[in-house]
C-alpha positions in Angstrom: -21.0 27.9 7.7 -21.1 24.2 7.2 -21.7 24.5 3.5 -18.8 26.9 3.2 -16.5 24.4 4.9 -17.6 21.7 2.5 -17.0 24.0 -0.5 -13.5 24.7 0.8 -13.0 20.9 1.2 -14.0 20.3 -2.4 -11.6 22.8 -3.9 -8.8 22.7 -1.4 -6.6 20.7 -3.8 -7.4 23.0 -6.8 -4.6 22.7 -9.4 -4.4 22.6 -13.1 -2.3 19.5 -12.9 -3.7 16.0 -12.6 -3.4 14.5 -9.1 -2.1 11.0 -8.8 -1.7 10.6 -5.1 0.8 7.7 -5.2 3.0 9.8 -7.5 2.7 13.0 -5.4 3.6 11.2 -2.2 6.4 8.9 -3.4 7.9 10.2 -6.7 7.3 13.9 -7.1 10.3 15.1 -5.1 12.8 13.4 -7.5 11.5 12.3 -10.9 12.0 8.6 -11.6 11.2 6.1 -14.3 9.1 4.2 -11.7 7.0 7.3 -11.0 6.7 7.7 -14.8 5.4 4.2 -15.1 2.8 4.9 -12.5 1.7 8.1 -14.3 1.7 6.3 -17.7 -0.8 3.9 -16.3 -2.9 6.2 -14.1 -3.3 9.0 -16.6 -4.5 6.6 -19.2 -1.5 6.9 -21.6 -1.3 3.1 -21.8 -5.0 3.0 -23.0 -4.1 5.0 -26.1 -0.5 4.0 -26.8 -0.4 0.4 -25.4 2.4 -1.3 -23.6 2.5 -3.3 -20.4 3.0 -1.3 -17.2 2.5 -4.4 -15.0 -0.3 -2.4 -13.2 -4.1 -2.9 -13.1 -5.9 -1.0 -15.8 -7.2 2.5 -15.1 -10.0 3.3 -17.4 -12.7 5.9 -17.2 -16.1 5.5 -15.5 -19.1 3.9 -17.3 -20.7 6.4 -19.6 -23.9 4.4 -20.3 -25.4 5.7 -17.0 -23.6 9.0 -16.7 -26.7 10.9 -17.6 -28.5 9.4 -14.6 -25.6 10.3 -12.2 -24.5 13.8 -13.2 -26.3 17.0 -13.9 -26.3 18.0 -17.5 -24.8 21.4 -17.1 -21.9 20.0 -15.0 -21.3 17.2 -17.5 -21.0 19.6 -20.4 -18.5 21.8 -18.5 -16.5 18.8 -17.5 -16.3 17.5 -21.1 -15.2 20.9 -22.3 -12.5 21.4 -19.7 -12.2 18.8 -16.9 -9.9 20.9 -14.7 -12.3 23.9 -14.7 -14.9 22.0 -12.7 -12.8 19.2 -11.2 -9.3 20.5 -10.4 -6.8 17.6 -10.1 -8.9 15.3 -12.3 -6.8 12.8 -14.3 -9.0 13.2 -17.4 -7.3 15.4 -19.9 -9.0 18.0 -22.1 -9.8 16.1 -25.3 -11.8 18.7 -27.2 -9.8 21.4 -28.8 -13.0 23.2 -30.0 -15.8 22.8 -27.5 -18.7 24.9 -28.8 -22.0 24.7 -26.9 -23.8 22.8 -29.7 -21.1 20.1 -29.7 -21.3 19.7 -26.0 -25.1 19.4 -26.0 -24.8 16.8 -28.8 -22.4 14.7 -26.8 -24.8 14.9 -23.8 -27.6 13.6 -26.0 -25.4 10.8 -27.4 -24.4 9.7 -23.8 -28.1 9.9 -22.8 -29.0 7.6 -25.7 -26.7 4.9 -24.2 -28.6 4.7 -21.0 -31.3 2.2 -19.9 -34.6 2.4 -21.8 -36.7 1.9 -18.6 -36.9 4.5 -15.9 -34.7 3.8 -12.9 -36.7 3.3 -9.7 -35.7 6.1 -7.3 -34.1 5.2 -4.1 -35.9 5.6 -0.8 -34.3 8.8 0.6 -37.0 9.9 2.9 -34.6 10.2 5.9 -31.3 12.1 5.7 -29.0 12.7 8.7 -26.1 14.7 7.4 -24.6 15.1 10.9 -24.4 11.3 11.2 -23.0 11.2 7.7 -20.2 13.5 8.8 -19.2 11.1 11.5 -19.2 8.1 9.1 -17.3 10.0 6.5 -14.5 10.8 9.0 -14.4 7.4 10.6 -15.0 4.7 8.0 -11.9 5.5 6.0 -13.0 8.2 3.5 -10.5 10.7 4.8 -7.6 8.4 4.3 -7.8 9.4 0.6 -10.0 12.6 0.7 -9.6 15.8 2.7 -11.3 15.9 6.1 -13.9 18.6 6.6 -12.2 21.5 8.5 -15.4 21.9 10.6 -15.1 18.4 12.0 -12.9 17.9 15.1 -11.9 14.4 16.0 -11.7 13.2 19.6 -7.9 13.8 19.7 -8.3 17.4 18.6 -8.1 19.3 15.3 -5.0 18.4 13.2 -2.6 21.2 12.2 -2.4 22.2 8.5 1.3 21.4 8.6 0.5 17.8 9.5 -1.1 17.2 6.1 1.9 15.9 4.2 0.4 13.9 1.3 -2.1 15.0 -1.3 -5.8 14.3 -1.0 -7.9 12.9 -3.8 -9.8 16.1 -4.9 -13.5 16.4 -5.2 -15.4 18.2 -8.0 -18.1 20.6 -7.0 -20.3 17.8 -5.7 -23.4 20.0 -5.4 -23.2 21.0 -9.0 -22.6 17.4 -10.2 -24.8 15.1 -8.1 -28.2 14.9 -6.6 -28.6 13.3 -3.1 -30.1 10.2 -4.8 -27.3 9.8 -7.4 -24.5 10.4 -5.0 -25.8 8.0 -2.4 -26.2 5.3 -5.1 -22.7 5.9 -6.2 -21.3 5.8 -2.7 -23.0 2.5 -1.9 -21.2 0.7 -4.8 -18.7 2.8 -6.8 -17.5 -0.3 -8.7 -20.7 -0.3 -10.7 -19.6 3.0 -12.2 -15.8 2.7 -11.9 -15.0 -1.0 -12.1 -11.3 -0.4 -12.2 -11.4 0.3 -8.5 -9.7 3.7 -8.0 -12.8 4.6 -6.0 -13.3 1.3 -4.0 -16.4 0.0 -2.3 -16.7 0.4 1.4 -19.2 -1.9 3.0 -22.1 0.2 4.2 -25.9 0.1 4.5 -28.0 2.1 2.2 -28.8 4.6 5.0 -25.1 5.1 5.6 -24.6 6.1 2.0 -27.5 8.5 2.1 -26.2 10.2 5.3 -22.7 10.5 3.9 -24.1 12.0 0.7 -26.1 14.4 2.8 -22.9 15.5 4.6 -20.9 15.9 1.3 -23.7 17.9 -0.3 -24.3 20.0 2.8 -27.9 18.9 2.7 -30.3 20.9 4.8 -33.3 19.2 6.4 -34.1 15.5 6.9 -36.3 14.6 3.9 -34.4 13.8 0.8 -37.4 13.7 -1.4 -37.4 17.5 -1.9 -34.7 17.2 -4.6 -33.0 18.5 -6.6 -32.9 15.6 -9.1 -30.7 14.5 -12.0 -32.9 14.6 -15.1 -31.4 13.1 -18.2 -31.8 14.9 -21.5 -34.7 13.8 -23.7 -32.7 12.3 -26.6 -32.8 14.2 -29.9 -31.8 11.6 -32.5 -30.0 14.1 -34.8 -28.1 15.6 -31.9 -27.1 12.2 -30.7 -25.7 11.3 -34.1 -23.6 14.5 -34.1 -22.5 13.7 -30.5 -21.4 10.2 -31.5 -19.1 11.7 -34.3 -17.6 14.1 -31.7 -17.0 11.2 -29.3 -15.3 9.1 -32.0 -13.1 12.0 -33.1 -12.1 12.6 -29.4 -11.1 8.9 -29.1 -13.2 8.6 -25.8 -13.4 4.8 -26.3 -9.7 4.5 -25.6 -10.5 5.0 -21.9 -14.3 4.5 -21.7 -16.4 1.5 -22.5 -18.6 2.5 -25.5 -20.4 0.7 -28.3 -18.2 -1.0 -30.9 -19.1 1.6 -33.6 -17.3 4.2 -31.4 -14.1 2.2 -30.9 -10.7 4.0 -30.9 -7.7 2.5 -32.7 -4.4 2.5 -30.9 -1.9 5.3 -31.5 1.7 4.3 -32.1 4.1 6.0 -29.7 7.0 7.1 -31.7 8.7 9.9 -29.8 9.6 11.0 -26.2 9.0 14.7 -26.6 6.0 16.9 -27.5 2.6 15.5 -28.1 0.6 14.9 -25.0 3.7 15.9 -22.9 3.2 19.4 -24.2 0.2 21.2 -22.7 -0.1 23.5 -25.8 0.0 20.9 -28.5 -2.6 21.3 -31.2 -4.2 17.9 -31.4 -5.1 15.2 -29.0 -5.4 15.1 -25.2 -4.0 18.0 -23.2 -2.6 17.4 -19.8 -1.4 20.3 -17.7 1.6 18.3 -16.3 3.9 19.5 -13.6 7.6 19.6 -14.4 8.1 16.5 -12.1 5.3 14.6 -13.9 6.7 15.5 -17.3 10.3 14.5 -16.4 9.2 11.2 -14.9 7.1 10.3 -17.9 10.1 11.0 -20.2 12.3 8.8 -18.0 9.8 6.0 -18.3 9.3 6.4 -22.0 13.1 6.1 -22.5 13.0 2.7 -20.9 9.4 1.6 -21.4 10.4 -1.7 -23.0 11.8 -2.9 -19.6 9.2 -4.9 -17.7 8.5 -4.2 -14.1 9.8 -6.9 -11.7 7.3 -8.3 -9.3 8.4 -6.2 -6.3 8.1 -3.0 -8.3 4.8 -4.0 -9.9 3.4 -4.8 -6.4 4.6 -1.6 -4.8 3.3 0.6 -7.7 0.0 -1.3 -7.6 -0.4 -0.5 -3.9 0.4 3.1 -4.7 -2.0 3.3 -7.7 -4.9 1.9 -5.5 -3.7 4.2 -2.6 -3.6 1.2 -0.2 -0.6 3.0 1.3 -2.9 5.8 2.5 -3.8 3.4 5.4 -1.1 0.8 5.4 2.7 1.1 5.7 4.9 -1.0 3.5 8.7 -1.2 4.0 8.6 1.8 6.2 6.7 4.0 3.7 3.1 5.1 3.6 0.4 5.0 6.2 -1.7 7.9 7.3 0.0 11.2 7.7 0.1 13.1 11.0 -3.1 14.9 10.4 -5.1 11.8 9.3 -4.0 9.6 12.2 -6.5 11.4 14.5 -9.4 10.1 12.3 -8.5 6.4 12.7 -10.6 4.8 15.5 -10.7 1.4 17.1 -9.8 -0.2 20.4 -7.4 2.1 22.2 -6.6 -0.6 24.7 -4.5 -2.2 21.9 -2.5 1.0 21.3 -1.7 1.9 17.7 -2.4 -1.7 16.6 -6.0 -1.2 17.7 -6.4 1.9 15.5 -4.3 1.6 12.4 -4.5 -1.1 9.7 -1.6 -3.6 9.8 1.6 -3.1 7.8 1.8 -4.6 4.3 5.5 -5.2 4.6 6.1 -8.7 3.4 2.4 -9.4 3.4 2.7 -11.8 0.4 5.0 -13.9 2.6 2.8 -13.5 5.7 -0.7 -14.5 4.5 -1.5 -17.6 2.6 -2.4 -16.7 -1.0 -6.0 -18.0 -0.8 -6.6 -16.1 2.5 -5.1 -12.9 1.1 -7.3 -13.2 -2.1 -10.4 -13.4 0.1 -9.2 -10.4 2.1 -9.0 -8.4 -1.1 -12.5 -9.6 -2.0 -13.9 -8.3 1.2 -13.8 -11.4 3.3 -11.7 -12.9 6.2 -11.8 -10.0 8.6 -9.8 -10.7 11.8 -9.7 -7.1 13.3 -13.3 -6.2 14.0 -12.1 -3.5 16.4 -10.9 -1.3 13.6 -13.6 1.2 12.7 -11.9 2.1 9.5 -13.2 -0.5 7.0 -11.1 -2.4 4.5 -12.4 -1.4 1.0 -12.9 -3.7 -2.0 -11.2 -2.7 -5.3 -13.0 -5.2 -7.6 -11.1 -6.5 -10.6 -8.2 -4.1 -9.9 -7.0 -6.7 -7.3 -7.7 -9.8 -9.3 -4.0 -10.8 -9.5 -2.7 -8.9 -6.6 -2.5 -11.8 -4.1 -0.5 -13.8 -6.5 1.8 -10.8 -7.4 2.4 -10.1 -3.7 3.2 -13.8 -3.1 5.9 -13.6 -5.7 7.2 -10.2 -4.7 7.4 -11.1 -1.0 8.3 -14.8 -1.3 10.3 -16.1 1.7 12.1 -19.4 2.2 9.6 -22.2 2.5 9.0 -23.7 5.9 6.7 -26.6 6.6 6.1 -27.6 10.2 6.5 -31.3 10.5 4.5 -33.2 13.1 3.3 -31.0 15.9 2.1 -32.0 19.4 -1.6 -31.1 19.5 -1.8 -31.4 23.3 1.3 -29.3 23.9 -0.1 -26.6 21.6 -3.3 -26.5 23.7 -1.3 -25.9 26.8 1.1 -23.4 25.2 -1.8 -21.2 24.0 -3.6 -21.3 27.3 -3.1 -19.8 30.8 -2.3 -22.9 32.7 1.4 -23.2 32.4 1.4 -21.8 28.8 2.1 -18.4 27.2 -1.4 -17.1 28.0 -2.2 -16.2 24.4 -5.9 -16.2 25.2 -5.4 -13.4 27.7 -5.2 -11.0 24.7 -6.5 -13.0 21.7 -9.9 -14.3 20.8 -10.3 -18.0 20.0 -13.2 -18.3 17.5 -16.4 -17.3 19.3 -14.6 -17.1 22.7 -13.6 -13.6 23.7 -10.1 -13.3 25.1 -9.7 -13.0 28.9 -8.5 -9.4 28.6 -8.1 -7.0 25.7 -9.7 -8.3 22.4 -6.8 -8.9 20.0 -7.2 -10.7 16.7 -8.7 -14.2 16.5 -5.9 -16.7 16.5 -8.0 -19.9 16.1 -7.6 -19.4 12.3 -3.8 -18.9 12.3 -3.1 -22.2 10.4 -5.5 -21.2 7.6 -4.3 -17.6 7.6 -0.5 -17.5 8.1 2.5 -19.0 6.4 4.6 -21.1 8.8 7.9 -19.2 8.2 6.4 -15.9 8.9 4.6 -17.1 12.0 7.9 -18.6 13.4 9.8 -15.3 12.9 7.0 -13.2 14.3 6.6 -15.2 17.5 10.3 -14.9 18.1 10.4 -11.1 17.5 7.0 -9.4 17.2 8.5 -5.9 17.5 10.6 -6.6 14.4 7.4 -6.7 12.4 5.5 -3.9 14.1 7.5 -1.7 16.5 5.6 -0.7 19.6 3.3 -3.7 19.5 1.9 -4.9 22.8 2.7 -8.5 21.7 5.7 -9.7 23.7 8.2 -12.3 22.6 7.9 -15.6 24.5 10.9 -17.0 22.5 13.3 -14.0 22.7 16.4 -14.6 20.6 14.9 -18.0 19.6 15.0 -19.4 23.2 11.8 -20.7 24.7 10.3 -19.1 27.8 9.1 -22.5 29.1 11.7 -25.3 29.1 9.1 -27.7 30.7 7.1 -28.1 27.5 8.6 -30.2 24.7 12.0 -29.8 26.3 12.1 -26.1 25.6 12.5 -26.7 21.9 11.4 -23.5 20.2 10.6 -25.0 16.8 8.7 -27.9 18.3 6.7 -25.5 20.5 5.7 -23.2 17.7 4.9 -26.2 15.5 2.6 -27.5 18.3 0.7 -24.2 18.5 0.2 -24.3 14.7 -0.9 -27.9 14.8 -3.4 -27.3 17.5 -5.0 -24.4 15.6 -5.0 -26.5 12.4 -6.7 -29.4 14.2 -9.6 -27.3 15.5 -9.6 -29.8 18.3 -11.2 -27.8 21.2 -9.9 -24.6 22.8 -6.8 -23.7 24.8 -6.6 -24.3 28.5 -7.8 -21.5 30.8 -11.1 -20.2 29.6 -13.3 -20.0 32.7 -16.1 -22.5 33.1 -17.8 -20.3 35.7 -18.2 -16.8 34.4 -19.5 -15.3 37.6 -17.7 -14.2 40.8 -14.2 -12.8 41.4 -11.2 -13.9 39.4 -8.3 -13.0 41.6 -4.9 -13.7 40.0 -2.5 -15.2 42.4 1.1 -15.5 41.2 2.5 -18.9 42.4 5.5 -20.4 40.6 6.4 -17.6 38.2 5.5 -14.0 37.4 2.1 -13.3 35.8 1.6 -10.6 33.2 -1.8 -9.0 32.7 -2.9 -5.9 30.8 -5.6 -3.7 32.3 -7.0 -0.2 32.8 -5.4 1.0 36.0 -6.0 4.1 38.0 -3.1 6.7 37.7 -1.4 4.5 35.0 -3.9 4.5 32.1 -5.5 2.3 29.5 -2.2 0.6 28.5 -1.1 -0.6 31.9 1.0 -3.8 31.9 0.7 -5.5 35.3 3.3 -7.9 36.6 2.6 -10.1 39.6 5.6 -11.7 41.3 5.3 -14.7 43.6 7.5 -12.8 46.1 4.5 -10.6 46.9 5.6 -7.2 45.5 4.0 -6.3 42.1 4.5 -3.8 39.3 2.3 -1.7 36.9 4.3 -0.5 33.8 3.1 2.3 31.6 2.7 0.8 28.1 2.1 4.2 26.6 5.2 6.2 27.6 7.5 3.4 28.6 8.5 3.4 32.3 7.5 1.9 35.7 4.4 3.6 37.0 3.2 1.9 40.2 4.2 -0.9 42.6 2.5 -2.5 45.7 2.8 -5.2 48.2 0.4 -8.0 49.1 -2.4 -9.4 46.9 -2.0 -8.8 43.2 -5.1 -8.2 41.0 -8.7 -9.2 40.6 -9.3 -9.6 36.8 -13.0 -10.1 36.7 -14.0 -6.7 35.3 -11.0 -6.6 33.0 -11.8 -10.0 31.5 -15.6 -9.9 31.4 -16.9 -6.4 31.5 -17.7 -4.8 28.1 -16.8 -1.4 29.7 -13.8 -2.0 32.0 -13.2 0.6 34.7 -9.9 1.9 36.0 -8.9 -0.7 38.5 -6.9 -0.5 41.7 -4.3 -2.9 43.1 -5.6 -5.4 45.6 -2.6 -5.0 47.9 -1.4 -2.2 50.1 1.7 0.1 50.5 1.2 1.4 47.0 4.0 3.7 45.6 4.0 5.7 42.3 6.8 6.7 40.0 6.8 10.1 38.3 5.2 10.1 34.8 7.6 8.8 32.1 8.3 10.8 28.9 9.7 8.1 26.6 8.2 5.8 23.9 7.3 2.2 24.6 8.7 -0.3 22.1 7.6 -3.6 23.6 8.7 -6.2 26.1 9.9 -9.8 26.4 9.9 -12.5 29.0 13.0 -14.5 30.1 12.9 -18.2 31.0 11.7 -17.5 34.5 8.9 -15.2 33.3 10.6 -11.9 34.4 9.8 -9.1 32.0 12.3 -6.8 30.2 10.5 -3.6 29.0 12.0 -1.7 26.1 11.6 2.0 25.6 13.2 4.8 23.7 14.6 8.0 25.4 16.0 10.7 23.1 16.3 8.2 20.3 18.3 5.7 22.4 16.9 2.2 23.3 16.7 1.6 27.0 15.9 -1.8 28.5 14.6 -2.4 32.1 14.3 -5.8 33.6 12.3 -6.4 36.8 12.6 -9.4 39.2 10.9 -10.2 42.4 13.2 -10.5 45.5 12.3 -10.9 49.1 10.1 -8.0 50.2 10.9 -6.1 47.1 11.9 -5.6 43.4 15.2 -5.6 41.6 15.4 -3.2 38.6 18.2 -3.5 36.0 18.5 -0.6 33.5 20.6 -1.3 30.4 21.5 1.0 27.4 24.4 1.5 25.0 26.7 3.9 26.7 27.6 7.1 24.9 29.3 10.2 26.1 26.3 12.5 25.5 23.5 10.3 26.8 22.3 9.0 30.2 18.8 7.7 30.7 16.4 9.5 33.0 15.8 7.1 35.9 13.1 8.1 38.4 12.4 6.4 41.7 9.1 6.2 43.6 8.8 8.6 46.5 8.8 7.3 50.1 10.4 4.0 49.4 13.8 2.7 50.4 16.2 1.7 47.6 19.8 1.0 47.0 22.0 0.9 44.0 23.6 -2.5 43.6 27.4 -3.1 43.1 26.5 -4.6 39.7 26.1 -1.1 38.2 28.6 -0.1 35.5 28.8 1.9 32.3 25.5 1.4 30.4 24.1 -0.6 33.3 22.5 0.3 36.6 20.9 -2.0 39.1 18.5 -0.9 41.9 16.7 -2.8 44.7 13.5 -1.4 46.2 12.4 -2.7 49.6 9.1 -2.7 51.4 9.1 -3.0 55.2 
């Protein structure tokens, strides 16, 4: 049954047309010259006919070692008609007459290119295909390829209707590879395909073996039982014949081959017929869809027009399929079905599971930092189980290109008060950033958000300023609040409440690497009860009857609130002591906590969508949620023996927010209520 599921997975995208996922997702619905530019590059047209697409080269895999990777029978069938054994392949049919002797001759020629010494076999004594299935579905493979229908993620099996973008199709893997050759390929695909369309994901040798075992439906646990890939014993006469066939087919236009097999460029003198016609007599045959053919014609009509940096950057991200995991300008990211396979820290909400947006990333990250990210370094989100892949030389100029495409007005922080930055980042009168963010090797006091000790080396000043003022503007639904809402400081006592000076001070302190923010506990044992004194205290936690995204607010007046950061709405309130944060801060496996106080009341479950929150100058929170597509804001303030709740929305004739109240508690609607605004006071006796 498992093998049948994998065979279904391999051929699910069967189609005579080549599959270029970026085109299918973003351009197929309405043919465009931009989509044609992407196809002209990704189908290898540019390799034969020349031109500058502005995109990284897409050439074929290395042929010198193909006889060590692929079974001979599969290889001959693929050369004769790629689509017959690998539906969706971007390689066209290049042989108009593919008799068996010619195919065998080509196989011998390719085998003659391989290493003279026998390759030492990998150690594949242990194979765990079940473990490989888990890795395949969690490391990021299914962002591009189809999930196995037999695998059910923790969130439940996705519906077929939720798969809205094309998967990169597999060939018949069992006919092509051995366990040994597939695991070697998976560990470093760039050795075979240096142009990066199949990137390298960091993994151990055993990981690659187990994933290969899963993909091949390998039975048993000892990989030494075979089958093996056995290259042909080269017949010199056949190899000479094969070389002639390879030269005639112009294989060197896309593949690296010896100089004596080089292919000369072919002038492109027309916009009709030729390769665009699937039935043409000579040259490569592509079974193009109408949308693909129309897009190519549109591009060819204007191919002398260079791509501007923004277009080149966007099409590069589509060519490499970065947008399978990342959003950019509101497009891309995993479809509804694939979201279930992204794993991470659920305490961080969606930001703890999905890779960050690429919107404006060239104006967000410093070029030298971004270049290292693309090279597989500078990881700041270790909680994401999906691993950022490496695309090799395909991304050599991408950091620079994104920097030009996403350039923003330059901002350079002048000065910066180091000591003020230390306080602002800490919990002793500051914004409490270390409650949610790591600082170097110091875990945060609560949920483990990205390390912010490297912000000066990582982020551009202008982006940082805009983000701190409005985090939700960059990533809607983020748990990161604004401490400078509307550009106004939350704390007028530090640097006179000057927003720019405060943000510059934070940046300066991170840049100086002069110690750590205030508030990390010196004594890590015992209880850590939070006692609100001069202003409200906000703390995220697991809370019983609220969930893993509870946002707790302790008020100095002695009545406290737990807000549901999942659905958006008040969930619980109590009177007395606020919260003991010891387990939340220091336990690796936090439990669902209970309030320290008494007289606990609960609201009915909310059904909206949480969008974020901000704090005013006194520390009072305003929570933002969406109901029926309408933005609703709720501000909570502590009053004597109770809470004041102000609900605000844009009044319309056909909308009124659902406002629940906790059972068993006295409340009154204040005179300040009006159209689009209602004010309530809840009192504890």
